[in-house]
N, C-alpha and C positions, 0 to 999 in steps of 0.2 A: 082144185083136185087135191085130195089128201091120200097119200100112200102109207099104208100101215104094214109093218113087218109081221112075222108070225107071232110075236109076243105082244101085239097090239100097242106098240109104242109108236108115237109120231116120229117119222123119220124124214119126211119131206113135204113141203107145202108149195104148190105152184098155183098162182092166181094171175091171170092175164086180164088186164083192163085197158081199154082204149079210150083215150081222152084227146079230143082235138086241141092242139096246142095254140092255134091262132087265137089271140086275145084271152088265153088262159091265165091263171094266176096260181101262185104257190102260197099255201097257208102254213103257218107254224104256230105252235104255242109260244106264249111269251117266255123268253129264256129264263130258266130257273124256277118256273111255277109248276111245271109238271115233272115230278121226280121219277115217275114210271116210264116216261117217254122223252128223255132229254134230246135224243137224236132222231126225231121223227118229223115228217112233213106230209102234206097232202097237196095234190095238184087238182085244181078245179077248172073245168072247161066253161066257156061262155054259155053253153047250153045246159049247164047244171050237172053234167056228168062229173063224177069224182073218182079218184084212184083209191080212195080209202086212205088210211094212215099207213105210211111207209116208214119202217124202222130201219135205221142204219146202225152198224156196229160201233162206230165212233164218230167224233166230230169231223175228222178229216174226210171220211167217206161222205158224210152228210154234206159238207161244204162242196165237194166235187159234184155230187148229184145235183145240188141246187144250182151250181154254176152251169152245168150242161143243160138243164131244163130251162132256166131263165134265158140263156143264150139262144136257145131254139125258139122260145116264145117271142123274144125281141126281134130275132131275125125274120120270123114269119109275119109278125105285125108290120115291120118295116117294109117287107116285100109287098104286103097287101096295100099299104099306103102308097108305095111307088106305082103299083099297078093301077090303083084308083086315080092317081094324079095324071097318069098318061092317058087314061080313058076319057077324062074330062076335057 
């Protein structure tokens, strides 16, 4: 969704994307190779769904987002393994 003010200037962009995190992975460009998007990443689900490229303001915010997302991916994957081993 793009909201425009009366002067037709871009003021706000809101895009919601749902990606199943179980067995998902995070992609990044090789550090230093992309001068336009140095603090960007993408989350891809096992089923091929993608978030698109997510841009962060600085490296600290990027690092925090990557930690939160990978912690959730690892937690869900470990939970699935635990459930499967108890079912067998």
